[in-house]
C-alpha positions as a Markdown table, in Angstrom:
| # | Residue | x | y | z |
|---|---|---|---|---|
| 1 | Met | 85.2 | 55.4 | 148.9 |
| 2 | His | 86.7 | 56.4 | 145.6 |
| 3 | Val | 85.9 | 59.7 | 144.0 |
| 4 | Lys | 86.2 | 59.9 | 140.3 |
| 5 | Asp | 87.2 | 63.0 | 138.4 |
| 6 | Gly | 87.0 | 65.2 | 141.4 |
| 7 | Asp | 83.2 | 64.7 | 141.8 |
| 8 | Ile | 82.5 | 66.2 | 145.2 |
| 9 | Gly | 78.7 | 66.6 | 144.5 |
| 10 | Ser | 77.9 | 64.3 | 147.4 |
| 11 | Leu | 80.0 | 66.2 | 150.0 |
| 12 | Asp | 78.4 | 68.7 | 152.2 |
| 13 | Leu | 81.2 | 71.3 | 152.8 |
| 14 | His | 78.8 | 74.0 | 154.0 |
| 15 | Gly | 80.4 | 76.0 | 156.8 |
| 16 | Thr | 83.9 | 74.6 | 156.5 |
| 17 | Gly | 85.3 | 78.1 | 155.5 |
| 18 | Thr | 84.5 | 79.3 | 159.0 |
| 19 | Cys | 86.5 | 76.5 | 160.7 |
| 20 | Ala | 88.4 | 78.0 | 163.6 |
| 21 | Ala | 91.4 | 75.7 | 162.9 |
| 22 | Leu | 91.6 | 76.7 | 159.3 |
| 23 | Asn | 91.4 | 80.5 | 160.0 |
| 24 | Phe | 93.8 | 80.4 | 162.9 |
| 25 | Arg | 96.4 | 78.4 | 160.9 |
| 26 | Arg | 95.9 | 80.6 | 157.9 |
| 27 | Thr | 96.5 | 83.8 | 159.9 |
| 28 | Ala | 99.4 | 82.1 | 161.8 |
| 29 | Arg | 101.1 | 81.2 | 158.6 |
| 30 | Ala | 100.8 | 84.7 | 157.2 |
| 31 | Val | 102.1 | 86.3 | 160.4 |
| 32 | Thr | 104.9 | 83.7 | 160.8 |
| 33 | Arg | 106.0 | 84.4 | 157.2 |
| 34 | Leu | 106.2 | 88.2 | 158.0 |
| 35 | Tyr | 108.3 | 87.6 | 161.1 |
| 36 | Asp | 110.5 | 85.0 | 159.3 |
| 37 | Leu | 111.3 | 87.5 | 156.6 |
| 38 | Ala | 112.2 | 90.2 | 159.2 |
| 39 | Leu | 114.4 | 87.7 | 161.1 |
| 40 | Val | 116.4 | 86.5 | 158.0 |
| 41 | Pro | 119.6 | 88.5 | 159.0 |
| 42 | Ser | 119.7 | 86.7 | 162.3 |
| 43 | Gly | 119.7 | 83.2 | 160.7 |
| 44 | Ile | 116.8 | 81.9 | 162.7 |
| 45 | Arg | 113.0 | 81.7 | 162.0 |
| 46 | Ala | 110.2 | 83.0 | 164.1 |
| 47 | Thr | 109.4 | 79.5 | 165.4 |
| 48 | Gln | 113.0 | 79.0 | 166.4 |
| 49 | Met | 113.1 | 82.3 | 168.1 |
| 50 | Ala | 110.1 | 81.4 | 170.2 |
| 51 | Ile | 111.9 | 78.2 | 171.4 |
| 52 | Leu | 115.2 | 80.0 | 172.0 |
| 53 | Thr | 113.3 | 82.8 | 173.9 |
| 54 | Ala | 111.5 | 80.3 | 176.1 |
| 55 | Val | 114.8 | 78.5 | 176.9 |
| 56 | Ala | 116.5 | 81.8 | 177.6 |
| 57 | Lys | 113.8 | 82.9 | 180.1 |
| 58 | Phe | 113.7 | 79.6 | 182.0 |
| 59 | Gln | 117.1 | 77.9 | 181.6 |
| 60 | Pro | 118.0 | 75.4 | 182.5 |
| 61 | Val | 114.5 | 74.2 | 181.6 |
| 62 | Pro | 113.0 | 70.8 | 181.2 |
| 63 | Met | 112.0 | 69.9 | 177.7 |
| 64 | Ser | 108.5 | 69.3 | 178.9 |
| 65 | Arg | 108.2 | 72.8 | 180.3 |
| 66 | Ile | 109.1 | 74.3 | 176.9 |
| 67 | Gly | 106.3 | 72.1 | 175.3 |
| 68 | Glu | 103.9 | 73.3 | 178.0 |
| 69 | Val | 104.8 | 77.0 | 177.5 |
| 70 | Leu | 104.6 | 76.9 | 173.7 |
| 71 | Val | 101.8 | 74.4 | 173.5 |
| 72 | Leu | 103.9 | 72.1 | 171.4 |
| 73 | Asp | 103.5 | 68.3 | 171.1 |
| 74 | Gln | 106.4 | 66.1 | 172.1 |
| 75 | Thr | 107.2 | 65.1 | 168.5 |
| 76 | Thr | 107.4 | 68.6 | 167.2 |
| 77 | Leu | 109.3 | 69.8 | 170.2 |
| 78 | Thr | 111.9 | 67.0 | 170.0 |
| 79 | Arg | 112.4 | 67.6 | 166.2 |
| 80 | Ser | 112.8 | 71.4 | 166.7 |
| 81 | Leu | 115.2 | 71.0 | 169.6 |
| 82 | Arg | 117.3 | 68.5 | 167.6 |
| 83 | Leu | 117.6 | 71.0 | 164.8 |
| 84 | Leu | 118.5 | 73.9 | 167.1 |
| 85 | Gln | 121.0 | 71.6 | 168.9 |
| 86 | Lys | 122.5 | 70.6 | 165.5 |
| 87 | Gln | 122.9 | 74.3 | 164.6 |
| 88 | Gly | 124.8 | 74.7 | 167.9 |
| 89 | Leu | 122.2 | 77.1 | 169.4 |
| 90 | Leu | 121.3 | 75.0 | 172.4 |
| 91 | Glu | 122.3 | 72.0 | 174.5 |
| 92 | Val | 120.1 | 69.2 | 175.8 |
| 93 | Ser | 121.4 | 67.4 | 178.8 |
| 94 | Pro | 121.2 | 63.6 | 179.2 |
| 95 | Arg | 118.2 | 62.4 | 181.3 |
| 96 | Ser | 118.6 | 63.3 | 184.9 |
| 97 | Ala | 117.6 | 61.1 | 187.9 |
| 98 | Arg | 114.1 | 62.6 | 187.6 |
| 99 | Arg | 114.0 | 61.5 | 183.9 |
| 100 | Gln | 114.1 | 65.1 | 182.8 |
| 101 | Arg | 116.3 | 66.5 | 180.0 |
| 102 | Leu | 117.3 | 70.1 | 180.6 |
| 103 | Val | 117.8 | 72.6 | 177.8 |
| 104 | Thr | 120.1 | 75.6 | 177.9 |
| 105 | Leu | 121.3 | 78.1 | 175.3 |
| 106 | Thr | 124.9 | 77.9 | 174.0 |
| 107 | Asp | 126.9 | 81.0 | 173.4 |
| 108 | Ser | 125.9 | 80.8 | 169.7 |
| 109 | Gly | 122.2 | 80.7 | 170.8 |
| 110 | Val | 122.7 | 83.8 | 172.9 |
| 111 | Lys | 124.3 | 85.5 | 169.9 |
| 112 | Ala | 121.5 | 84.5 | 167.6 |
| 113 | Leu | 118.9 | 85.9 | 170.0 |
| 114 | Ala | 121.0 | 89.1 | 170.4 |
| 115 | Leu | 120.7 | 89.5 | 166.6 |
| 116 | Ala | 117.1 | 88.4 | 166.4 |
| 117 | Val | 115.6 | 90.5 | 169.2 |
| 118 | Pro | 116.1 | 93.9 | 167.6 |
| 119 | Leu | 114.8 | 92.6 | 164.3 |
| 120 | Trp | 111.8 | 91.1 | 166.1 |
| 121 | Arg | 111.2 | 94.4 | 167.9 |
| 122 | Ala | 111.1 | 96.3 | 164.6 |
| 123 | Val | 108.6 | 94.0 | 162.9 |
| 124 | Gln | 106.6 | 93.8 | 166.1 |
| 125 | Ala | 106.4 | 97.6 | 166.4 |
| 126 | Lys | 105.3 | 97.9 | 162.7 |
| 127 | Phe | 102.8 | 95.1 | 163.0 |
| 128 | Leu | 101.2 | 96.6 | 166.2 |
| 129 | Ser | 101.2 | 100.1 | 164.7 |
| 130 | Asp | 99.3 | 98.8 | 161.6 |
| 131 | Met | 97.0 | 96.8 | 163.8 |
| 132 | Gly | 96.5 | 99.4 | 166.5 |
| 133 | Lys | 97.9 | 98.8 | 170.0 |
| 134 | Asp | 94.5 | 98.8 | 171.6 |
| 135 | Asn | 93.2 | 96.2 | 169.1 |
| 136 | Trp | 96.3 | 94.0 | 169.8 |
| 137 | Ser | 95.7 | 94.2 | 173.5 |
| 138 | Val | 92.1 | 93.1 | 173.1 |
| 139 | Leu | 93.0 | 90.4 | 170.5 |
| 140 | Arg | 95.9 | 89.1 | 172.6 |
| 141 | Asn | 93.6 | 88.7 | 175.6 |
| 142 | Glu | 91.1 | 86.9 | 173.5 |
| 143 | Leu | 93.7 | 84.6 | 172.0 |
| 144 | Glu | 94.9 | 83.8 | 175.5 |
| 145 | Arg | 91.4 | 82.8 | 176.5 |
| 146 | Leu | 90.9 | 80.7 | 173.4 |
| 147 | Ala | 94.2 | 78.9 | 173.8 |
| 148 | Arg | 93.3 | 78.2 | 177.4 |
| 149 | Ser | 89.9 | 76.9 | 176.3 |
| 150 | Ala | 91.4 | 74.7 | 173.6 |
| 151 | Val | 94.0 | 73.2 | 175.9 |
| 152 | Gln | 91.3 | 72.6 | 178.5 |
| 153 | Met | 89.0 | 70.9 | 176.0 |
| 154 | Glu | 91.8 | 68.8 | 174.6 |
| 155 | Ser | 92.8 | 67.7 | 178.1 |
| 156 | Ser | 89.4 | 67.1 | 179.7 |
| 157 | Glu | 86.9 | 66.4 | 177.0 |
| 158 | Leu | 88.9 | 64.8 | 174.2 |
| 159 | Asn | 91.7 | 63.2 | 176.2 |
| 160 | Pro | 90.7 | 62.7 | 179.9 |
| 161 | Ala | 93.8 | 60.7 | 180.6 |
| 162 | Gln | 96.0 | 63.8 | 180.2 |
| 163 | Gly | 94.8 | 65.5 | 183.4 |
| 164 | Asn | 94.2 | 69.2 | 183.8 |
| 165 | Pro | 96.1 | 71.9 | 181.9 |
| 166 | Pro | 97.5 | 75.0 | 183.5 |
| 167 | Ala | 94.7 | 77.4 | 184.5 |
| 168 | Asn | 96.3 | 80.2 | 182.6 |
| 169 | Ile | 98.5 | 79.7 | 179.6 |
| 170 | Glu | 100.0 | 83.1 | 180.1 |
| 171 | Ser | 101.2 | 82.0 | 183.6 |
| 172 | Thr | 103.4 | 79.4 | 181.9 |
| 173 | Leu | 105.2 | 82.2 | 180.0 |
| 174 | Lys | 106.5 | 83.8 | 183.1 |
| 175 | Pro | 109.8 | 82.4 | 184.7 |
| 176 | Arg | 109.3 | 80.5 | 187.9 |
| 177 | Lys | 110.8 | 81.9 | 191.0 |
| 178 | Asp | 112.0 | 78.5 | 192.3 |
């Protein structure tokens, strides 16, 4: 179908402004930009800090586990890890006998996090203060529930071959004891 001169008269776009994906992504972009700005002196971005933090909490950690924890697809994760590896912030091992590639922080990665964490804490405190800590607690719990629901729907309804997701996304954020 070819639309001439931007004629969208035949499109029914009613309700698209309330799209959950649109609104979550819009908010995520705004919050990410705020955190990116705060993290400039550390030399890393908020998305990179999330990956480095996950690696630091679980290292040595299989690449797949990072993807699971951060709900990142394999392509995005691989691209992000390559960039962080190129920057000298982490190392990715060759495939092991179990076909896993383990990720660990380098000394530079530890130093980058050491610079980033206080900056992150400052912007986090300001953001939560403006939002209200009680509001954040309620919203965070609801975001957790929604993430779990979306992962479940993706796995079971839209892609049955993938199997079942973790019962609780939050549980994936805690280091394993094994």
